[in-house]
Structure formats: C-alpha cells, structure tokens
C-alpha positions in Angstrom: 72.5 111.5 22.4 73.7 114.6 24.3 74.2 112.9 27.7 77.0 115.1 28.9 75.4 118.4 27.9 72.1 117.3 29.4 73.8 116.4 32.7 75.3 119.9 32.9 72.0 121.6 32.0 70.0 119.5 34.5 72.5 120.3 37.2 72.1 124.0 36.5 68.3 123.9 36.5 68.2 121.8 39.7 70.4 124.2 41.7 68.3 125.1 44.8 70.2 128.3 45.6 69.6 131.4 43.6 71.8 131.4 40.6 73.4 134.6 39.4 75.3 133.2 36.5 74.6 131.9 33.0 75.6 129.0 30.8 76.8 129.3 27.2 76.3 126.6 24.6 78.9 127.2 21.9 79.1 125.6 18.5 79.6 126.3 14.8 76.7 127.5 12.7 74.5 124.7 11.5 75.8 122.2 14.0 72.3 121.8 15.6 72.5 124.1 18.6 69.1 125.7 18.0 67.5 122.4 17.2 68.9 121.0 20.5 67.5 123.9 22.6 64.1 123.9 20.9 63.6 120.2 21.3 65.8 118.3 23.8 66.5 121.2 26.2 62.9 122.3 26.0 61.8 118.7 27.1 64.2 118.8 30.0 62.8 122.2 31.2 59.2 120.9 30.9 60.0 117.7 32.7 61.3 119.8 35.6 58.3 122.1 35.5 60.3 125.1 34.4 58.7 127.7 32.2 60.7 127.7 28.9 61.3 130.9 27.0 63.2 131.1 23.7 64.4 134.4 22.3 66.6 134.9 19.2 68.9 137.9 19.4 69.4 137.9 15.6 69.4 141.6 14.5 68.6 142.8 18.0 69.6 146.5 18.5 67.5 147.4 21.5 67.1 145.8 24.9 63.5 147.0 25.0 62.7 144.5 22.2 64.1 141.7 24.3 61.9 142.7 27.2 58.9 142.8 24.9 59.6 139.3 23.6 60.2 137.8 27.0 57.1 139.5 28.5 55.0 138.2 25.6 56.3 134.7 26.2 55.5 135.0 29.9 51.9 136.2 29.6 50.6 135.6 26.1 51.7 132.1 25.2 49.1 129.5 26.1 48.3 126.0 25.1 51.6 125.8 23.3 50.4 128.3 20.7 53.3 130.7 19.9 52.5 134.4 19.7 54.4 136.3 17.1 56.2 138.8 19.4 57.6 140.9 16.5 54.1 141.3 15.1 52.8 142.4 18.6 55.8 144.8 18.9 55.1 146.3 15.5 51.5 146.7 16.3 52.3 148.5 19.5 54.6 150.8 17.7 52.0 151.4 15.0 49.4 152.3 17.6 51.3 155.5 18.5 50.2 157.1 15.2 46.5 156.2 15.7 45.7 158.6 18.6 44.5 161.4 16.4 42.0 159.3 14.4 38.4 158.4 15.3 37.6 158.7 19.0 37.0 155.0 19.3 40.3 154.2 17.6 42.0 156.8 19.8 40.8 155.1 22.9 42.0 151.7 21.7 45.3 153.2 20.7 45.9 154.8 24.1 45.1 151.6 25.7 47.6 149.8 23.5 50.2 152.4 24.3 49.5 151.9 28.0 50.2 148.2 27.5 53.3 149.1 25.6 54.5 151.3 28.4 54.0 148.6 30.9 55.8 146.1 28.7 58.9 148.1 28.1 59.5 148.9 31.7 62.1 146.8 33.6 60.8 143.6 35.0 60.6 145.1 38.5 56.9 145.8 37.7 54.7 144.4 40.4 53.2 141.6 38.3 56.6 140.3 37.1 58.1 140.7 40.6 55.7 138.1 41.8 57.1 135.5 39.4 59.5 132.8 40.8 62.6 133.6 38.7 64.2 130.2 39.5 61.3 128.4 37.8 61.9 130.3 34.5 64.6 129.3 31.9 65.4 131.8 29.2 67.3 130.8 26.1 69.1 133.7 24.3 70.1 132.3 20.9 72.2 133.8 18.1 74.3 136.0 20.4 76.8 136.5 17.6 74.1 138.0 15.3 73.1 141.0 17.3 72.9 144.3 15.4 76.2 146.1 14.8 74.5 149.2 16.2 74.5 147.8 19.7 77.6 146.1 21.1 77.0 142.5 22.1 78.5 143.1 25.5 75.9 145.8 26.2 73.1 143.4 25.4 74.6 140.6 27.5 75.2 143.1 30.4 71.6 144.3 30.3 70.3 140.7 30.2 72.5 139.9 33.2 71.3 142.9 35.3 67.6 142.4 34.5 67.4 138.6 34.4 70.4 136.5 35.3 71.3 138.4 38.4 67.7 138.1 39.7 67.8 134.3 39.5 66.4 133.5 36.0 68.0 130.5 34.6 69.9 132.0 31.6 71.4 130.0 28.8 73.2 131.8 25.9 73.6 130.0 22.6 76.0 131.1 19.8 79.1 130.6 17.8 82.1 132.3 19.5 84.3 131.9 16.4 82.2 134.7 14.9 82.7 137.0 17.9 86.0 138.9 17.9 85.6 141.5 20.6 87.7 142.0 23.7 84.8 143.6 25.6 82.7 140.5 24.9 85.2 138.3 26.7 85.3 140.7 29.6 81.5 140.6 30.1 81.6 136.8 29.6 83.9 136.3 32.5 81.4 138.1 34.7 78.2 136.6 33.4 79.0 133.1 32.1 80.3 130.5 34.5 80.4 127.5 32.1 80.8 127.1 28.4 79.5 123.9 26.8 81.0 122.9 23.5 78.2 121.5 21.4 79.7 118.7 19.3 77.1 115.9 19.0 77.8 112.5 17.6 77.1 113.1 13.9 75.2 110.0 12.9 72.8 110.0 15.8 72.4 113.7 15.7 71.4 113.8 12.0 69.2 110.7 12.4 67.3 112.3 15.3 66.9 115.5 13.3 65.5 113.8 10.2 63.1 111.7 12.3 61.7 114.8 14.1 61.9 117.3 11.3 60.1 115.1 8.8 57.8 113.2 11.2 54.7 114.4 9.3 56.0 114.0 5.8 54.0 111.9 3.4 57.2 110.0 2.6 58.2 109.3 6.3 58.0 105.6 5.5 60.5 106.0 2.7 62.8 108.1 4.9 62.7 105.6 7.8 63.4 102.7 5.4 66.4 104.5 3.8 67.5 106.4 6.9 70.9 104.7 7.2 71.7 105.1 3.5 70.8 108.8 3.4 72.9 109.5 6.5 75.8 107.5 5.1 75.8 109.6 1.9 75.6 112.9 4.0 78.4 111.8 6.4 80.6 110.7 3.5 80.6 114.3 2.2 81.2 115.6 5.7 77.9 117.5 5.7 77.0 118.4 9.4 75.0 121.6 9.0 71.4 120.7 9.8 70.0 123.4 7.6 71.9 121.8 4.7 70.5 118.4 5.7 67.0 119.8 5.8 67.6 121.5 2.4 68.7 118.1 0.9 65.7 116.2 2.3 63.2 118.9 1.4 64.4 119.0 -2.2 64.6 115.3 -2.6 61.0 114.8 -1.4 59.8 117.5 -3.8 61.5 115.9 -6.8 60.7 112.3 -5.7 57.0 113.3 -5.4 57.0 114.4 -9.1 58.2 111.0 -10.4 55.9 108.2 -11.5 55.9 105.0 -9.4 58.2 103.2 -11.9 60.9 106.0 -11.7 60.6 106.1 -7.9 61.4 102.5 -7.7 64.2 102.5 -10.2 65.9 105.8 -9.7 65.3 107.1 -6.2 68.9 106.4 -5.2 70.3 108.1 -8.3 68.1 111.2 -7.8 69.1 111.3 -4.1 72.8 111.2 -4.7 72.5 113.8 -7.5 70.7 116.2 -5.2 73.1 115.7 -2.3 76.1 116.4 -4.5 74.6 119.4 -6.2 73.4 120.9 -3.0 76.8 120.4 -1.4 78.4 122.2 -4.3 75.8 125.0 -4.0 76.4 125.3 -0.2 80.2 125.3 -0.8 79.8 128.2 -3.2 81.2 126.1 -6.1 78.1 126.5 -8.2 76.0 129.7 -8.3 73.2 131.3 -10.3 75.9 132.6 -12.6 76.6 129.0 -13.7 73.1 128.5 -15.0 74.1 128.7 -18.6 77.4 126.9 -18.8 76.6 124.4 -16.0 80.2 124.5 -15.0 80.8 122.2 -18.0 79.2 119.4 -16.0 77.2 118.5 -19.1 80.5 117.2 -20.6 81.4 115.2 -17.6 83.0 112.6 -17.6 84.2 112.9 -21.2 86.0 116.2 -20.9 87.6 115.1 -17.6 89.0 111.9 -19.0 90.2 113.5 -22.2 92.1 116.2 -20.2 93.5 113.5 -17.9 94.7 111.4 -20.9 96.3 114.4 -22.5 98.2 115.3 -19.3 99.5 111.8 -19.0 100.9 112.2 -22.5 102.8 115.3 -21.5 100.4 118.0 -22.7 100.3 121.1 -20.5 96.6 121.4 -19.6 95.4 123.5 -16.6 93.2 122.0 -13.9 89.5 122.8 -14.3 86.5 122.6 -12.1 85.8 119.1 -13.4 89.1 117.9 -11.9 88.1 119.2 -8.5 84.6 117.9 -8.8 85.9 114.4 -9.7 88.2 114.4 -6.7 85.5 115.6 -4.3 83.0 113.0 -5.3 83.6 110.4 -8.0 86.7 108.9 -6.5 84.4 107.6 -3.7 82.8 104.3 -4.8 79.5 105.5 -3.4 79.2 108.3 -5.9 81.1 106.8 -8.9 77.8 106.3 -10.7 77.0 110.0 -10.8 75.6 111.2 -14.1 74.7 114.9 -14.6 71.0 115.8 -14.8 70.6 119.3 -16.1 67.1 119.8 -14.8 68.2 119.0 -11.2 71.1 121.5 -11.6 68.6 124.1 -12.7 66.2 123.3 -9.9 68.8 123.6 -7.1 69.9 127.0 -8.4 66.5 128.5 -9.2 63.9 126.5 -7.2 61.9 125.8 -10.4 61.5 122.2 -11.6 60.2 121.2 -15.0 59.2 117.7 -14.0 58.4 116.6 -17.5 61.8 117.7 -18.7 63.4 115.8 -15.8 61.6 112.6 -16.7 62.7 112.9 -20.3 66.3 113.4 -19.2 66.1 110.3 -17.0 64.7 108.3 -19.8 67.6 109.4 -22.1 70.2 108.7 -19.5 68.8 105.2 -18.8 67.8 104.5 -22.4 67.9 100.7 -22.0 65.4 100.9 -19.2 62.8 102.6 -21.4 63.5 101.5 -24.9 60.5 99.8 -26.6 60.6 96.3 -27.9 60.5 97.6 -31.4 63.6 99.7 -30.8 65.4 96.8 -29.2 64.7 94.7 -32.3 65.8 97.5 -34.6 69.0 98.2 -32.7 69.8 94.5 -32.5 69.5 94.0 -36.3 71.5 97.1 -37.1 74.3 96.2 -34.7 74.6 92.5 -35.3 73.3 91.9 -38.8 76.4 90.1 -40.1 77.2 88.3 -36.9 73.9 86.5 -36.0 72.9 83.1 -37.3 70.2 82.7 -40.0 67.4 81.4 -37.6 68.0 84.4 -35.3 68.0 86.8 -38.3 64.7 85.4 -39.7 63.1 85.6 -36.3 64.1 89.2 -35.6 63.4 90.3 -39.2 59.8 89.0 -38.9 59.3 91.0 -35.7 61.0 94.1 -37.3 58.6 93.9 -40.4 55.6 93.6 -38.1 56.7 96.7 -36.0 57.2 98.7 -39.2 53.7 97.9 -40.6 52.2 98.9 -37.2 53.8 102.3 -37.5 56.0 101.8 -34.4 58.9 103.8 -35.8 59.2 107.5 -36.1 58.6 108.5 -39.7 62.0 110.2 -40.0 63.6 106.7 -39.5 61.8 105.2 -42.5 64.2 106.2 -45.2 67.0 104.6 -43.1 64.9 101.5 -42.5 64.2 101.4 -46.3 68.0 101.3 -47.1 68.5 98.6 -44.4 65.8 96.4 -45.9 67.2 97.0 -49.4 70.6 95.8 -48.2 69.3 92.6 -46.6 67.4 91.8 -49.8 70.2 92.8 -52.2 72.8 90.8 -50.2 70.4 87.8 -50.2 70.9 87.3 -46.5 67.4 85.7 -46.5 67.1 82.7 -48.9 63.5 83.3 -49.9 62.7 87.0 -49.7 58.9 87.4 -49.5 58.5 91.0 -48.4 57.3 93.9 -50.5 59.5 96.7 -49.0 57.7 99.6 -50.6 54.3 98.4 -49.4 55.8 97.9 -45.9 57.1 101.5 -45.8 53.8 102.9 -47.1 51.9 100.9 -44.5 54.1 102.5 -41.8 53.5 106.0 -43.2 49.7 105.4 -43.2 49.8 104.3 -39.6 52.1 107.3 -38.7 49.5 109.7 -40.2 47.1 108.5 -37.5 49.6 109.2 -34.7 50.6 112.8 -34.4 53.5 112.0 -32.1 55.3 110.1 -34.9 55.4 113.2 -37.1 58.0 115.9 -36.2 57.3 119.6 -36.5 60.9 120.1 -37.5 63.3 117.5 -39.1 66.9 117.0 -38.1 68.4 116.9 -41.5 71.6 115.3 -40.3 69.9 112.1 -39.0 67.2 112.2 -41.6 69.7 112.0 -44.5 71.6 109.1 -43.1 71.5 105.8 -45.0 72.4 102.3 -43.7 73.3 101.3 -47.2 74.1 103.5 -50.2 71.5 103.4 -52.8 71.2 104.8 -56.3 70.5 108.5 -56.5 67.6 108.0 -58.8 65.8 105.5 -56.5 62.3 106.9 -57.1 60.7 105.4 -54.1 63.4 106.6 -51.7 63.1 110.2 -53.0 59.3 109.9 -52.9 59.1 108.9 -49.2 61.6 111.7 -48.4 59.3 114.3 -49.9 56.2 112.8 -48.4 57.7 112.8 -44.9 58.8 116.4 -45.4 55.3 117.4 -46.4 53.8 115.6 -43.4 56.3 117.5 -41.2 55.5 120.9 -42.9 51.8 120.4 -42.5 52.2 119.6 -38.8 54.4 122.6 -38.3 51.8 124.8 -40.0 49.1 123.4 -37.7 51.4 123.9 -34.7 52.1 127.6 -35.7 48.4 128.2 -36.5 47.5 126.9 -33.0 50.0 129.2 -31.4 48.7 132.2 -33.3 45.1 131.4 -32.3 46.2 131.0 -28.7 47.8 134.4 -28.8 44.7 136.0 -30.2 42.5 134.3 -27.6 44.8 135.5 -24.9 44.6 139.1 -26.2 40.8 138.9 -26.4 40.6 137.6 -22.8 43.3 140.0 -21.7 45.4 137.2 -20.3 48.8 138.9 -20.0 50.6 135.8 -19.0 49.6 134.1 -22.3 49.7 137.0 -24.7 53.2 137.9 -23.5 54.3 135.2 -26.0 53.4 137.8 -28.6 56.7 139.6 -27.8 58.7 136.5 -28.4 57.4 136.1 -32.0 59.3 138.0 -34.7 56.9 136.8 -37.4 53.5 137.3 -35.8 51.9 139.0 -38.8 53.5 136.7 -41.3 52.3 133.7 -39.3 48.8 135.2 -39.1 48.6 135.6 -42.9 50.2 132.2 -43.6 47.6 130.6 -41.3 44.8 132.6 -43.0 43.7 134.1 -39.6 43.3 137.7 -40.7 39.6 137.4 -39.6 40.9 137.2 -35.9 41.4 141.0 -35.9 37.6 141.3 -36.0 37.3 139.2 -32.9 39.4 141.6 -30.9 37.9 143.8 -28.3 38.8 147.5 -28.2 41.2 146.6 -25.4 42.7 143.9 -27.7 43.1 146.5 -30.5 45.1 148.6 -28.0 47.3 145.7 -27.2 48.1 145.2 -30.9 48.8 148.9 -31.2 51.2 148.8 -28.3 52.9 145.8 -29.8 53.4 147.7 -33.1 54.8 150.6 -31.2 57.3 148.5 -29.3 58.2 146.0 -32.0 58.7 148.5 -34.9 58.1 152.2 -34.3 60.4 152.6 -31.3 63.2 150.6 -32.9 65.6 152.7 -34.9 66.8 149.9 -37.2 63.6 147.8 -37.2 63.7 147.4 -41.0 67.0 145.5 -40.8 65.5 142.7 -38.7 61.7 142.8 -39.3 61.3 143.9 -42.9 59.6 140.6 -43.9 56.6 141.7 -41.7 55.9 144.6 -44.1 54.2 142.5 -46.8 52.1 140.7 -44.2 51.0 144.0 -42.7 49.9 145.2 -46.1 47.9 142.0 -46.6 46.2 142.4 -43.3 45.4 146.1 -43.9 43.8 145.2 -47.2 41.7 142.5 -45.6 40.4 144.7 -42.8 39.6 147.6 -45.2 37.7 145.3 -47.5 35.6 144.0 -44.6 34.9 147.5 -43.3 34.0 148.9 -46.8 31.7 146.0 -47.6 30.3 146.0 -44.1 30.4 142.2 -44.2 30.9 142.1 -40.4 28.1 144.4 -39.4 30.5 146.3 -37.1 29.5 149.0 -34.6 30.5 152.5 -35.3 33.1 152.6 -32.5 34.6 149.3 -33.7 35.1 150.7 -37.2 36.8 153.7 -35.7 39.1 151.6 -33.6 40.0 149.3 -36.5 40.8 152.3 -38.7 43.1 153.6 -36.0 44.8 150.1 -35.9 45.2 150.4 -39.7 46.9 153.8 -39.2 49.3 152.2 -36.7 50.1 149.4 -39.2 50.7 151.9 -42.0 53.1 153.8 -39.8 54.9 150.6 -39.1 55.1 149.8 -42.8 56.6 153.2 -43.5 59.1 152.8 -40.7 60.1 149.3 -41.8 60.7 150.7 -45.3 62.6 153.7 -44.1 64.9 151.7 -41.8 65.5 148.7 -44.2 69.0 147.9 -45.3 68.0 148.6 -48.9 66.8 152.1 -48.1 69.8 152.9 -45.9 72.2 151.7 -48.5 70.5 153.9 -51.1 70.7 157.0 -48.9 74.4 156.3 -48.4 
C-alpha cells in the first residue's frame, strides 16, 4: 500500500555506511502517519533486525525527557511489553523528595536518584556507547507539537547532535503546514536529507486501518462483511482523518450493540449513515454542545428546508440557513438521501451518553409501518378506506377489528374515537345486518385494559382524546360515561405512579442513596404528594440522618428563598397536615419511639413550622397586603 515510502525507508535502513542525516515523513494531521510508523514501518524495522524506538514529542519542553524516554525504550522494554516512560520519569522526579523520610525509603530514593542521574546524562555513557547505533531506528513523532517554551529547532538540533550524528537511524514525523519558523527550515537543511510526503491511497489505507484497528472487535465479522460499503460512505464525504474513522466505527459499534437482533438486521445501514453524517458535522465544527437544545433545527428537516425552498422559488426573500448547507453537503448525494434525523443519536455524538431505550422508541416511530401491530393495521385501514372498499372486504376487516377491540388491543384513550367510528358504520347502514352490541364491545375492551397497565396512560393528551371520527349527540350517555371512566382509570394510575415515586424518595433517604434522593429537589410538590398518597407515616421510618436530609431540603426549598411563598405556597397546608400527624403520634406514643427519635422529630416539626411561617410571609397575598 505504501510501496514508494517503504522503498525509501528500506534504502535508508540498509545503508551500510554510517548515516549522519535523518528522514522526515510529512503529512496532514490525521492522514495516518502515526499509524504507518507504528505498524508498517515497525514491521520493516523488525524484519531487518533493527531495534525500533518510538517517541512522541507532543508537549516536549526538555531534551532530558527525550533521553529518558529513549533510554527506557532501550533497556526496559522486553517481550513487547511497553513501559510507561512518563510514569517512570515522574517517579524518578518524585524520588527527590523522599530522601528525608524513613532510612529505608531514603536508601531506595537515593538509588533511584542515582538511576535518574545516569539516565539524564548524554548517551556517551559507557553502556550506551557499546550499542551499535546503526542497528537502532528512532521515530520522533509530532515534531510540530513540541512545547512553545522550547523552540523546535533546538530540540531537533539536540537530537541530531546526540543521536543522528552518531549513526542512529532517525526518522522525524510531522505536519510541516503547522510549523511556521524560519529557524526550523535552517536546521532542517542541516539534519534532514529527504522529506517523504505521506499521501496514501485512501481506500486501501482506510481499509487496512479498519482491519487492524478492530481486529479483536466482537463485530469484526460485520465490519469485514460491510467493509466496502462503510469505506464508500466515508470516502464520499471526503473523510480521510483516521482518528475520525476510528471515532465513527467506535460509535457505530457501541450503538449497534445496543439494538435487538431485529433492529440490527433492518436498520444497521440507517444507523451507520446517521452516525457518519453527525460525526462529520461534529468534526467540521458545524454542530457543538451548544446545539444540544435546538438541534440546529434538524428535528424539522426536511419540512423546513423544502418550505423555505418553495417560498424562495415564489420570490420570497428568505435567508439561507444551516438546513440549506446540510442538505447540500449530504442529501443531494443519492447515498444519503434517505437520511432521517434521530435525536438520540445527535445527543449521543455530542455528549457520549446514549439512552438506548429512547433510541429504540425513536426508530420505531420513524419506521412506524415496520412495527405497527396487526390490530393497528386493521384500524388504520378501516379509518382510511371505509367508503372506498367493497362490502366483502369491509365485513372481513370489521370482524377482525371487533375481535381486536374485545381483546383490549387498543389503548383506552382510543376507545371514544372507536365508539364514534362504530356508531357511524351502524348509523350509515354500511353493514346490511348489524349484529354487534357496540356498548358491550367497548366495555369488554375497558375490562381487558384494566388488566394491562400499559394500556392506561398516566396523563391524557386531551387533544387526541377528544377527537371524534363522527359527530354524535352531546347527550350520548354512553360516550360521556366511557370518557369519565377512562379519566378515572388514568387518574388512579397517576396516583399510583406518584405514590411509588414518593415511596422511592423516602427509601432513598432512609438508605442515604444520594443519587436517588436527589430527585427530591426536582419535586415542587413533595409534601402535597406525600399527604395525597397518605404516606405521612414514612416520616417515622426515617433515620436521624434521614431527618437531617429533610431539614436540609426545607432549608434550601423554602427558608433560603426570598419569594418562596409565591411559588410554593400550596405546600403550606400539606406541611400543617404532616405536623399534626407527627405530633399526634408522638403524644399518643403509638410508635414506641426512643427518646432521641422524639427529640429529632420535634426538631423536624420546628423546621416545618419555620417553613410554614416563611411561606405565609412571602406569599403574594401577604406581600400585596403590606403594599
């Protein structure tokens, strides 16, 4: 794949005479230079029995650090296990401060300092002098990223004097477009004989990178099978930076792993293209964490884009937006024209957190037809084509529809709408011999729904709930009856849900689980919900630590807020109810409380009373009276 570059490198390494010059591999950031020297060039060195040493100059501000790293590579790297040179160097530096401690530690420290002193000396030391320099190849990567505190030409000059000039095969690696120093070019003419421009063939380069980088992935089979397709997508967007390629594959594998088998089979390509596009936008700086809320209006793509386009074509002066640029970057390409925005993938790329259940729900909504149940298909078919289908087809689908209703297959909030639909079919006499008892059918569905919690909503969307397929009389008793019954079922479930949340918060407080009881600070109606759920007794389950947590909550929620009464006044009555309950229990000694627990509960009551007074004092009613 890098035949020409390999030829030049091999020729340099095979030179019999002592070399006193270096080679530079030059290329843009992310083009794969580091990957090349750590894989392909390393193999070349090993095949020629050369000792390979890799050193990154990123952030380097001291030639001594370079010497330390090289020496560690020469003497401490065995059996291909890489020693962390920076860790060793930090340990050596730390050892200087240990000499005044325990005698044993002092001796060890002095020994370590002795090692350090030998390491930082120039490589003219006797042991290093015995090495055959021509058999050692040293790679100095990231030459453009040395510290601003030490000029790059100084670092290169010291490397030349201590290594290159003594015959060590020296290869510098970097991006010269990010080096703008006259002195650098002066030292380069002295040290570097040949500059190799690293511009590998894109497809082969990326393919080789993916094969090696993800050779141990649990999804290697998938990557191998889809290698050509993945690379085609990447090349179409002119993505050549290998770090970006790695970022794409890593994120895709992470998301892919969260999907069930059915979604993997159906939507792998859709997910892959979404991730490639969003990561490319992220790397281009087009989307940032600041876009987490508005999503760059991608939630309204393509509708907003085509509306603006149509308005412009009619002569309306509408400025170009991000959606115009996004469309031109991606959607005009046939490969990406099926793009559909997935909010959870957008969030994941920007934050690194993936709510996989939310992602699955989004996919099911986007590909509704793929996941719609047979009952919904029948319902939608009848609603859409009622007056267009033939009688036999109507009877067949209506029988299925009635069966699904009786089984409780429809969400209860749809039942009023279904009732009006069936009433229309009956009233219009679309069926010659109507044999169905509509009210019993709907009641049967409600009975089945009562057994399935998922069919009952905690909150009702009134807009959709009040829709009717066919207008009916306002005094339709059965219609009004089922409306009220569904509302009651929803209210009851909501009460159960809110009660479960309050119990969960109390349990978290009792067990001192901060992660869970932090939810307390997101509830503005904690005391009201406690009273509504008749959970006042939970205060007697609290530990003394738990009482302190409630006191702290009262302090932060009410007492420290200057206008708490304007927003939390409704909590006042609930607090009064709770105080009365706790006082009655203490006075009647029904709980057989310990002395300390009684004292702590009375202190909690005092906090609650202070909160009540503060709420009253800062309420709008009180403020208006004072004015």
